N, C-alpha and C positions, 0 to 999 in steps of 0.2 A: 591541619596538616601542613608541615613545612616542606615546600617544594621549590623554594627560591632562597638565595643567599646574596647579601650585599657584602662585599669585601673592600675595606679601605686600604689605602697605601701603607698606613702605619700598622696594619695587621688586625685592626678591630673588625669584627664581623657582626652582622645582623641577619637573623633567620626570619623568613616570612613566607607569604604566598605569592606565586607567580601572578603578575598582572599585565595584561596586554599580551605581546608575543612572548614565546619561550625561546631561550637561547642564551647568548652571551652578548653583553655590551660593555664597552670600556669608555672612560672619559673622565673629565674633571668634575667632581661632585660639588654642587653648589645648592644653596637653599633660597627659596622665594617666599617672602612673607605676605604675599597678597592673599586676601580671603576670597577674592573674586577674580575672574579673568583667566582661568586655567587654559581655555582654548587659545586665547591670544598669546599666552606664554608659550604654549607648545609649538605654535606656528611662527614664533619670532626667530628669524635667522641668527640673531645674536647668541642663541643658545646652542649653536652648532658645536658638536663634540663635548657637550656638557650633560651630565646626569643631574636632573633637577629634583630636589626634595621640596615638597610643598609642606609648609609649616601649618597651614590650616588643616584640621584633622579630617574633614569630610569633603571629598573631591568627586565630581562627576554627577552631582545631583540634577543639574540642568541639561545634561547630555551635550550633544554637539550639533551645530547647525552650519549652513554654508555661508552665512553672512558675517560671522565674526572672525573668519580666518585672516591672519596677517600676512600669509603667503600661501602658496599652492600646496604645501605639505607640512608635516610635523618635522621640526628640526632637532629637537632634543635627542641626545644619544640614549637616554634612559629616563625612567620616571619612577619616583619613590613617593608613596602616599601611605597614610595611616589607615584610613577607613574609606574605601571606595564605595560609592553609592550602589545599592543593590538594583535600583532601577532609575532611569531618568524620568523627570517629570517637569516639562516646560512646554508651553505651546509652540515655541520656535524650534524645539529639538527634532532632529530627523534621524538620529542614531545615538548609540551610547558611546561614551568615551572609551570604554574597554574595547569595543568593536573597532574604533578608529585606530587605537594603538596596535591592536593585533593585525589589522589590515595593512598598516604601514610598517610593520616589522619592528616596532618600538618595544624593547624589552623593559619590563618594569617589575616592581615588587611592592606588595602591600602588607598591611598587618604588622608593621614594625613600629618601634617607639621613635617617631620622627622628632619628638621633643628632645630626647636624649641624643639623637644623631645631630640635630642642629646645635645643641650646646657643645657637643664634641668638636664640630667644625668651627664654631666661634672661638673655641679655646686653642685648637691646633691649627686652624686655617684650612682653606679648601685644599683638596689634594686629589690625586688620581683614585679611581675606584672602579669596581666592576660589579655588574649584576649577572648572576648565573642561575638558570632554571632549566627544567626539562632535561634533555639528553646532555646538555652542556655541563650539568651539575653531577650527573650520575657517575658514581665511582671515583670522583676526584677528591683528593685530600686538600685541606686548607692551604698547604704550602704551594700546591700546584696552581690553585686559584690566585693566590697572592703573586706568584711569578707572572701570571698573565697580566695582572693589574700593573705591575712594575714595568712591563714591556710597553705600556701605552705611552705615547708622546706627551711631553709637558705642554702646558699652555704658554709658558714663557717662550718667546721666540717664534710662535706659530703665526704664519701669514695665511689667514683664512678667508679674507674678503672675496677672493676670486672663486672660492668654492661655493659661495652662496649667492653671488651676484647674478643678475640677468645676463643671458648670453647675447641678447639682441636689444638694441635701444627701442623704447616705445614711448608713446605720448599719452599723458592724462590731460584731457582738454579742460579748459577753463569753464566754470559754471556761473550762471547768473543767479539772482536772488530766488528764483523759482525753480532752480535746478536745471535750467535749460543751458545748452552749450553756447558759449559766446564765440561769435566769429572773430571778434577783435578782443583779445585778452587785455587785462590791465597791466600785465607784465609777463615775461617769459623767463623761466628758471631752468637751468641745466642741473639736474639732480644726479649725483654720482651714487650709484647703488652699491653700498658696501655691505648690504644685508638689510635693505630698506623694508619697513613695514608698510602694508598697503594703505593704511590710514594716513600716512604722512603726505604723499602727494595729493591725497583726497582733501586734506585740510587746506593745502595751498590752492587747489582747484576751486574750493568753496569760496575763496577770496578773489576769484576772477583771474587766477594765474594759470597759464599753460605750462605744464611740466614735462620736459624731455628727460626721461629716466635713462641714464647711460650706464654701461657696464663699468666695473671697477677698473678695467684695463683701458678706459678711454684716455685719449691724448688731449693736449690743450687744443689741438686743431679740431678734434671731435666736439669739444665743449664750445669753442668759438663758432662752429658751424651752425649751432642752434640760435645764434644771435641773442645770447642771454642778457637779461637785465640783472640777473643774479645767479650765483652758483650755490648749490646746497650739497653738503656731504652728510650721509645718513649714519645711522647706527650700524653695528656689525660686530662680528666675533674676532677674536685673536689679539695678539700683542701689537700695539701701535708702533713699537720700535722696529717691527719687521716690515711695515708697510712703506717701503722706500719709494715705490712708484707713485702711490697716492700722495705722499708728502711732497714729492717734486711737482706733481700736478697742481697741488694746492699752492705751492710757491709761485708757479706760473700764473695762477689766478690772482694772487696777492700782488704780484709785480705789475699786473695790468689794472689794478685797483677796481676790479669787478666786485660789487657787493657780495659778501659771503656770509652764509649761515651754516653752522654745523651742529649736529646733536650727537651725544653719546660718543661713539667712536670718532665721529667728525670733530667733536670737541678735543679729543686726545690728539688727533692729527693736526688740528690748528695749533695746539700747544707745541708739538714737535716741529712743525713748519716754522714757528716763530723762534725756535731754538731752545725751548724749555724741555726738561726731561719728563719721562713718565715712569711710573712704578706700579708694581702689583700690590693690590690691597690684600689684607689678611684673609677676608672672606667676602669682600665686595658689598655692593648695594643691589638688592634684587627684590622688587616688590612695588606696591602702589601707595606707600605711606611714608615717604622720606621728606622731612621738613627742610626746606631750602629757603635762605633769605636772598632776595634780589637786592643787592646793595645799592643799586641805582635808585630804586623807589622806596626801599626800606620795608617792603612788604614780605611776608612769609607765605610761601605756597607749599601745599602738600603735593608731592610729585611721584611719577612713575619712573623707576630705575631698573637698569639691568647692565651692570658693568663690574669688571674685576680689576681694571687698571684706572689710574688717575693721573692728572697733570701735576707736575711739581713746579709751581710758580709761587712767587711771594704773595702772601695774603694782604700785606699792609702797603697801601699807597700804590703809586705808579712804579713800574719797572720798565727798563728798556729791553725790548725783545733781543735775546742774545745772538740770534743768527746773523752771521756776516756783519759783525761789528755794529749791530743795531739798525740795519737798514729798514726794518719794518716799524721803527719808532716805538712809541710808548704803549704800554698794555696795563690794564687793571684786571684783577679778579672780580668779576661782576656778580657772581653768585657763590654761596658757600653753604655746605651742608651743616645744619645746626647740631647734628648728632656727633660729628667727629672732625669738623673743620676741613673736610676734603674740598678741594677746588671743584665748583659746580658750574663755572662759566667764565669765559674770557671775553674782554672787550678791547679791541684795538682802538686807540685814540687818534692815530694818524692814518688809519686805513679804514675803509668801510667793511669791517669784518667783526663778527661776534659768534659765540657758540655757547652751548650749555651741555651739561653732562647727562641730562635726563631726557624724558620722552614727552614733549609737549602735545603730541598727537592724541594722548589720553586713550590708548587702546591696548590693554585695559588700564584704567586709572582715572584719577580726578582731572578736572578740566581747568585747574587753577592757572596752568602755564600756557593756555591757548593764545594769550596776548603776544607771545614770541613770534608767531607767524605774522601778526600785524606789525610788529617791530621790524621784521625783515622786509615787509612790503614798504613801510615808511623809509627804510634805508635805501631801497631801490629807487623810490620816488625822489628822495633827496639827492641821490647820485645823478639822476637824470637832469634835475634842475641845475645842479652844479656844473654839469657838462654842457648845458645849453648856452 
C-alpha cells in the first residue's frame, strides 16, 4: 500500500510506505553511504534541516539504544530507507528505530528505490525535498506538494549553528588510564559547540584533557575565561559563509596564537578565517568510507564524513593566507580526498592551528584518524614549552 510520497525540488516523485511519524517534512535531501551507524547519523546535529537517504538497503536491524546517541535527540528532518527491519535483534537494543522516529516526530518513507534516488542526486545534485504521509498527503495534488517543497529555505546562506548548539556551557572532565576522573588534567580545551557530537569531547577526555564546551555564541572573553591550552571548533550544519560571529571569534583565537584544532564545519571556518573561500559541493560527502591522504605522513586513512561545503584553497605547495594581506602567514593543504581532490585539511605553518574536514571521533566510523587528537595534544604541549 502506498501511503507516503517523496517529492524532489525538480519534480521527481517516489511513492512508498510511511515510516516513523506521519505528516510533512521539508529539507535538503542528501544521501549517506554508511552500512552501519544509523543511530549516530540520526543524532548528529550536522544533519539539522536535512532529509537523509540511507544507501544501505536494510536499516534498523539492531534497534536503538541509549549508549550510541551523539546528542540528546534525532536531528534529521526526515528519513528515507529501502527496507526497514521488521524487528530489532541485538542484545544492546532497548527499542525499535521506527518507535524512536515516531516518538520524536521524524517523518520518513520506506519501500522506495533508494539506489535510483541516490543516482538521481549524484547526477542532479542535492536539492530541496519533502516527505508527505497521512493527512498531509490526503487529497493533495502533485503540484501542491511541489509548491510546499519549493517554499522551503535553501541551505546556501543558512546560519544554523545557533539552532543546534548547547544553551549553557558545561564541562567534560579529564579521564585517567582506568577511566577515573583526573583532578589535574594534562591540558584544558575550550570547545565551541557548533553541533558537537558527544564522542568528540569524550575522545579528548580519554587523553587527560578537561573540555569546556561553550555555546556557539561564546565571545573571546568566554573562551579565555576557561584558561585554555587550546581551542576546538566542532562539526555543525549550515553554510560557513554565514557564520560571521564564529569566524571573528576564531580570528581572535588565531591572533592570540592559542593552539587551534577544527573538524568538519570547524575546518571550513578556519579556511574562511584565513581568507579562503568556501563552496557548496554537488552532493557532498556523507558516510564512513571516504579515503583521505594525510600529506604530512603520506598515509591513507578511511574516514567518516558529513559535509556539503568545502574549502577553496590551493592544493599544491604553500600559499599565503589571503586575509588582511597575509597576516596569518603560510598555509598548506594537509589532507585531500582521494575520490575528488576536495580539501580535507589545513595546516598553518606560522600559527599553531590545523583542521580536518572529517570526523576523527569515529562515531560511527573507522578509527584511522584518532591520531589527530594526539596531534592536537602535541601542539598544545609544544606551545606551552615555546612560551616557557
